[in-house]
C-alpha positions as CSV (number, residue, x, y, z in Angstrom):
1,V,319.2,170.6,110.2
2,K,318.8,169.6,113.8
3,A,319.8,166.1,113.0
4,F,323.4,167.3,112.3
5,K,326.2,167.7,114.8
6,P,327.2,171.2,115.8
7,P,327.7,173.5,114.0
8,E,324.4,172.3,112.5
9,A,324.0,174.9,109.8
10,Q,327.5,174.6,108.4
11,N,327.4,170.8,108.4
12,A,324.0,170.8,106.7
13,A,325.3,173.3,104.1
14,K,328.4,171.2,103.3
15,T,326.2,168.1,103.0
16,M,323.8,169.8,100.6
17,V,326.7,171.0,98.4
18,A,328.2,167.5,98.3
19,M,324.9,166.0,97.4
20,G,324.3,168.6,94.7
21,V,327.7,168.0,93.2
22,I,327.3,164.2,93.2
23,A,323.7,164.4,91.7
24,M,324.7,166.9,89.0
25,S,327.8,164.8,88.1
26,L,325.7,161.7,87.7
27,F,323.0,163.5,85.8
28,V,325.4,165.1,83.4
29,G,327.4,161.9,82.9
30,I,324.4,159.7,82.3
31,T,322.8,162.3,80.0
32,F,326.0,162.6,77.9
33,L,326.5,158.8,77.6
34,S,322.9,158.1,76.7
35,T,323.0,160.8,74.0
36,R,326.2,159.5,72.5
37,M,324.9,155.9,72.6
38,H,321.5,157.0,71.1
39,L,319.6,155.3,73.9
40,V,315.8,155.8,74.0
41,P,313.7,155.3,77.1
42,T,310.6,153.1,76.9
43,E,307.6,153.4,79.1
44,H,307.4,149.8,80.1
45,G,310.7,148.5,78.9
46,E,314.3,148.5,79.9
47,S,315.6,151.6,81.7
48,I,318.3,154.0,80.3
49,L,320.7,153.0,83.0
50,S,320.2,149.3,82.3
51,Q,320.7,149.8,78.5
52,M,323.8,151.8,79.1
53,T,325.3,149.3,81.5
54,R,324.5,146.4,79.1
55,Q,326.3,148.1,76.2
56,I,329.3,149.1,78.2
57,A,329.8,146.0,80.4
58,G,327.8,143.3,78.6
59,S,325.3,141.0,80.3
60,G,327.7,139.4,82.7
61,F,328.5,139.8,86.4
62,L,329.3,143.6,86.2
63,Y,325.8,144.3,84.7
64,Y,324.0,142.7,87.6
65,W,326.4,144.3,90.0
66,V,325.4,147.7,88.8
67,Q,321.7,146.8,88.9
68,A,322.0,145.6,92.4
69,F,323.7,148.8,93.5
70,T,321.0,150.8,91.7
71,A,318.4,149.0,93.6
72,L,320.3,149.6,96.8
73,I,320.4,153.4,96.1
74,L,316.7,153.4,95.5
75,F,316.2,151.5,98.7
76,L,318.2,154.1,100.6
77,A,316.2,156.9,98.9
78,A,313.0,155.3,100.1
79,N,314.5,154.9,103.6
80,T,315.4,158.6,103.6
81,G,311.7,159.4,103.5
82,Y,311.0,157.1,106.5
83,Q,313.8,158.8,108.4
84,D,312.9,162.4,107.7
85,F,309.1,162.5,107.4
86,P,308.6,161.3,111.0
87,R,311.0,163.9,112.2
88,L,309.3,166.6,110.1
89,S,305.9,165.5,111.3
90,S,307.2,165.7,114.9
91,F,308.2,169.3,114.3
92,L,304.8,170.1,112.9
93,A,303.1,168.4,115.9
94,K,305.3,170.3,118.3
95,D,304.2,173.6,116.7
96,G,300.5,172.4,116.9
97,F,299.8,171.7,113.2
98,L,299.6,167.9,113.6
99,P,298.2,165.8,116.4
100,R,300.4,165.9,119.5
101,W,300.9,162.1,119.6
102,M,303.0,162.4,116.4
103,Q,305.9,164.0,118.4
104,N,306.2,161.0,120.8
105,R,308.9,158.4,120.3
106,G,308.1,154.8,120.4
107,D,309.8,151.9,122.2
108,R,312.6,151.9,119.7
109,L,313.2,155.7,120.2
110,V,311.8,156.5,116.7
111,Y,308.7,158.4,115.8
112,S,306.6,155.4,115.3
113,S,303.4,157.3,114.5
114,G,305.0,159.2,111.6
115,I,306.4,155.9,110.2
116,L,303.0,154.3,110.3
117,V,301.2,157.3,108.7
118,L,303.8,157.4,105.9
119,A,303.5,153.7,105.3
120,V,299.8,153.8,105.0
121,V,299.7,156.9,102.8
122,S,302.5,155.6,100.5
123,S,300.8,152.2,100.2
124,I,297.6,153.9,99.2
125,I,299.4,155.9,96.5
126,V,301.1,152.8,95.2
127,I,297.8,150.9,95.0
128,V,295.9,153.8,93.4
129,F,298.7,154.2,90.7
130,H,299.2,150.4,90.2
131,A,302.9,150.8,91.2
132,D,303.5,152.7,87.9
133,E,306.4,155.0,88.6
134,I,305.8,156.9,85.4
135,A,302.3,157.8,86.6
136,M,303.6,158.8,90.0
137,L,306.4,161.0,88.6
138,P,304.3,164.2,88.3
139,L,303.5,163.9,92.0
140,Y,307.2,163.8,92.9
141,A,308.1,166.6,90.5
142,L,305.4,168.9,91.8
143,G,306.3,168.1,95.4
144,V,309.9,168.8,94.8
145,M,309.3,172.1,93.0
146,L,306.8,173.3,95.5
147,S,309.2,172.5,98.4
148,F,312.0,174.4,96.7
149,T,309.7,177.4,96.0
150,L,308.5,177.6,99.6
151,S,311.9,177.0,101.2
152,Q,313.6,179.6,99.1
153,A,310.8,182.1,99.6
154,G,311.2,181.5,103.4
155,M,314.9,182.0,103.2
156,S,314.5,185.3,101.3
157,R,312.1,186.5,104.0
158,L,314.7,185.4,106.6
159,M,317.4,187.3,104.8
160,T,315.2,190.4,105.0
161,K,315.1,190.1,108.7
162,V,318.8,189.6,108.8
163,G,319.3,192.8,106.8
164,Q,317.3,194.8,109.3
165,L,319.8,194.0,112.1
166,K,322.7,196.2,112.8
167,P,326.3,194.8,112.8
168,G,326.9,192.7,116.0
169,E,323.1,192.6,116.7
170,T,321.3,189.2,117.1
171,A,317.7,188.3,117.2
172,Y,315.6,185.2,117.8
173,T,313.0,183.8,115.5
174,N,310.6,181.0,116.3
175,V,313.2,178.3,115.6
176,T,316.6,179.8,115.4
177,K,318.9,182.7,116.3
178,I,319.9,185.2,113.5
179,H,322.6,187.8,113.3
180,H,323.6,190.5,110.9
181,E,325.4,189.3,107.8
182,A,327.3,191.7,105.4
183,N,326.3,189.7,102.3
184,W,322.6,189.4,103.1
185,R,321.6,191.2,99.9
186,W,323.4,188.7,97.7
187,K,321.8,185.7,99.6
188,K,318.4,187.3,99.4
189,A,318.7,187.9,95.7
190,L,319.8,184.3,95.1
191,N,316.9,183.0,97.1
192,V,314.4,185.3,95.3
193,V,315.7,184.1,91.9
194,G,315.6,180.5,92.9
195,S,312.1,180.8,94.3
196,I,310.8,182.5,91.2
197,T,312.5,179.9,88.9
198,T,311.2,176.9,90.8
199,G,307.8,178.6,91.1
200,V,307.6,179.0,87.3
201,V,308.5,175.4,86.8
202,F,305.8,174.4,89.3
203,I,303.2,176.3,87.4
204,I,304.3,174.8,84.1
205,L,304.2,171.3,85.6
206,V,300.7,171.9,86.9
207,A,299.5,173.2,83.5
208,T,301.1,170.4,81.5
209,K,300.6,167.4,83.8
210,F,297.3,168.4,85.3
211,V,295.3,165.5,83.8
212,D,298.2,163.1,84.4
213,G,297.9,163.3,88.1
214,A,298.9,166.8,89.0
215,W,295.3,167.6,89.9
216,I,295.8,165.4,93.0
217,V,298.5,167.8,94.3
218,V,296.4,170.8,93.5
219,L,293.5,169.3,95.4
220,I,295.3,167.8,98.3
221,I,297.6,170.7,99.3
222,P,294.8,173.2,100.1
223,I,293.1,170.4,102.1
224,F,296.3,169.8,104.1
225,V,296.7,173.6,104.7
226,F,293.1,173.8,105.9
227,T,293.5,170.8,108.1
228,F,296.7,172.2,109.6
229,D,295.0,175.5,110.3
230,R,292.0,173.7,112.0
231,I,294.3,171.6,114.2
232,E,296.2,174.7,115.3
233,K,293.0,176.5,116.1
234,H,291.8,173.5,118.1
235,Y,294.9,173.4,120.2
236,Q,294.8,177.2,120.8
237,H,291.1,176.9,121.9
238,V,292.0,174.0,124.3
239,S,294.9,176.1,125.7
240,R,292.6,179.1,126.3
241,A,290.0,176.9,127.9
242,L,292.5,175.3,130.3
243,S,294.4,178.6,131.0
244,T,294.4,179.8,134.6
245,K,295.5,183.4,133.9
246,K,292.2,185.0,134.5
247,L,290.8,182.3,136.8
248,K,290.1,183.2,140.4
249,E,289.9,180.6,143.2
250,E,286.4,181.6,144.0
251,D,285.4,180.8,140.4
252,L,286.1,177.1,140.8
253,M,283.0,174.9,140.8
254,D,282.2,173.3,144.2
255,V,282.2,169.5,144.5
256,A,279.0,168.2,146.0
257,N,279.3,165.8,148.9
258,V,277.3,163.1,147.2
259,A,278.0,160.0,145.1
260,I,275.4,158.3,143.0
261,V,276.0,154.6,142.2
262,P,273.9,153.2,139.3
263,I,273.4,149.5,139.8
264,A,271.7,146.7,137.8
265,D,271.7,144.2,140.6
266,V,273.5,143.6,143.9
267,H,276.7,141.6,143.3
268,R,280.3,141.8,144.1
269,G,281.0,144.4,141.6
270,T,278.3,146.8,142.9
271,L,279.3,146.1,146.5
272,R,282.9,147.2,145.7
273,A,281.6,150.4,144.1
274,L,279.4,151.1,147.1
275,Q,282.4,150.7,149.4
276,Y,284.4,153.2,147.3
277,A,281.5,155.6,147.2
278,K,281.1,155.6,151.0
279,L,284.8,156.5,151.2
280,I,284.6,159.6,149.0
281,A,281.2,161.0,150.0
282,D,278.9,161.1,153.0
283,D,275.7,161.1,150.9
284,V,275.7,157.9,148.9
285,R,272.7,156.9,146.7
286,A,272.3,153.7,144.8
287,V,269.9,153.9,141.9
288,C,268.5,150.8,140.2
289,V,266.1,150.4,137.3
290,A,263.8,147.4,137.7
291,T,261.9,146.3,134.6
292,T,259.8,143.6,136.4
293,P,258.4,143.2,139.9
294,A,260.6,140.1,140.3
295,A,263.7,142.2,139.6
296,H,262.5,144.8,142.1
297,E,262.0,142.2,144.8
298,R,265.4,140.5,144.1
299,V,267.3,143.8,144.5
300,E,265.7,144.6,147.8
301,R,266.3,141.0,149.1
302,R,270.0,141.0,148.2
303,W,270.4,144.5,149.5
304,A,269.2,143.5,152.9
305,R,271.9,140.8,153.1
306,F,274.6,143.4,153.6
307,P,273.3,145.7,156.4
308,K,276.6,147.0,157.5
309,L,277.7,148.1,154.1
310,T,274.3,149.5,153.0
311,E,273.7,151.3,156.2
312,G,273.4,155.0,155.4
313,I,273.0,154.4,151.7
314,K,269.8,155.4,150.1
315,L,268.5,152.8,147.6
316,E,266.3,154.3,144.8
317,I,264.6,151.6,142.7
318,I,262.9,153.0,139.6
319,D,260.2,150.8,138.1
320,Y,260.3,151.1,134.4
321,D,258.3,149.1,131.9
322,Y,260.7,149.6,128.9
323,R,264.0,147.9,128.2
324,D,265.9,151.2,128.0
325,V,267.4,151.2,131.5
326,L,269.9,154.1,130.9
327,T,267.4,156.9,130.2
328,P,265.8,156.7,133.7
329,I,269.3,156.7,135.3
330,V,270.4,159.8,133.3
331,D,267.1,161.5,134.1
332,Y,267.5,160.8,137.8
333,V,271.1,162.2,137.8
334,D,269.9,165.3,136.0
335,R,267.0,165.8,138.5
336,V,269.3,165.4,141.5
337,N,271.9,167.7,140.0
338,R,269.4,170.4,139.1
339,L,267.2,170.4,142.2
340,E,269.7,169.6,145.0
341,F,273.2,170.5,143.7
342,D,272.8,173.1,141.1
343,G,276.1,174.6,140.1
344,Q,278.1,171.9,141.8
345,L,280.0,168.8,140.6
346,V,278.1,165.6,141.2
347,T,280.1,162.3,141.4
348,I,278.8,159.2,139.6
349,V,280.5,155.9,140.6
350,I,279.9,153.3,137.9
351,P,280.6,149.7,138.8
352,E,281.8,147.6,136.0
353,F,282.9,143.9,135.9
354,I,285.8,143.1,133.6
355,P,285.6,139.6,131.9
356,E,288.7,137.5,131.8
357,T,289.0,137.5,128.0
358,T,288.1,139.7,125.0
359,F,285.8,137.0,123.7
360,A,284.0,136.9,127.1
361,A,283.6,140.6,127.0
362,M,281.7,140.4,123.7
363,L,279.1,138.2,125.4
364,H,278.0,141.0,127.8
365,N,276.1,144.2,127.3
366,Q,278.2,147.4,127.1
367,T,275.8,149.2,129.4
368,A,278.5,150.7,131.6
369,N,280.4,152.1,128.5
370,I,277.2,153.6,127.0
371,L,276.2,155.2,130.4
372,R,279.7,156.5,130.8
373,R,279.6,158.2,127.4
374,R,276.2,159.8,128.1
375,L,277.2,161.1,131.4
376,R,280.6,162.5,130.4
377,S,278.9,164.8,127.9
378,K,277.6,166.8,130.9
379,E,279.9,169.5,132.3
380,D,278.8,169.2,135.9
381,I,279.3,165.4,136.2
382,I,282.3,163.5,137.4
383,V,282.4,159.9,136.3
384,I,284.5,157.3,138.3
385,D,284.9,153.7,137.2
386,V,285.2,151.0,139.7
387,P,286.2,147.8,137.9
388,Y,285.7,144.3,139.3
389,H,287.8,141.7,137.5
390,I,286.2,138.3,136.9
391,P,288.7,135.6,137.8
392,V,289.7,133.0,135.3
393,P,287.5,129.9,135.7
394,D,289.1,126.8,137.2
395,N,288.5,124.1,134.6
396,N,289.3,121.4,137.1
């Protein structure tokens, strides 16, 4: 409804009436002609519309003209799904029942995420059913009848709220503004009858087409509802966790005046990280894990080459016989945090060099990424990345 120009509700209602009249006229006309012509549908043969057109217009230009327009109508019908599903998913995302990123528009000002999700899901359905429209028809019929049932049940509930208002009184729901209507009883009765009718048809379709594919809808819909509920509860939990309503300023965690810089060696990347650490904290500590005596001696020798920068920085070299260099660093951080800065936020400055290409990045260990993930799981740790970009080599 929001896609229409004001007044949205009236324009949407007129469009629905026009679409209903056109659809019923086509259905009644095609049914009448196919009955009079004694046309019989075949599962893998010529369609009723094709048989009818061939008998009326022959096999010439007009026949192919009708077939082309039929294909165009089907194309527009498929395009309708790609227009409305992303918009519907954005509404659900806005209400917290789908991931938030599904309400964001892409570069072309469309809901790109919803389009991609629909494309992937529809492709999977087509592949699973081998592009057999007869096999996929129960899914469509069940989806339509269930949508009609739920929408009309919702409208009957809305009419109940409308009937509770006094003449001239208005009220706001979660999505719209309602006011008293004199004929609300008639509208409610119509929606109740429609909801019951389509609900009965839905039950009959489930019972008769269960083994033909209806079981998928029966299985998937509860999973969707459960997933929507879990997503909403997650967002509510995050909102409560981030809320400041009951938070007092004295309850905020203090930030320790310390920065720990884990290093594997002394190079340009680690020196830049040390520069940044000295800028944000007075107490800067560099921790290095040396797996061999030669590595220990090399770090100390290179460290001594930069006395101005390293002045005031405490260098901790941990001799470790095993190749797991991350566990000693994490243990060191935990020990400092627990013994010296308990209840405070400790800053970890991680130096990381960025190779010039993706292929070059695959040639190096992902130590910084692994360490970052291990430290970010701790509530009292702040992780700061200091990248150093490796320049493109000069082939000359």
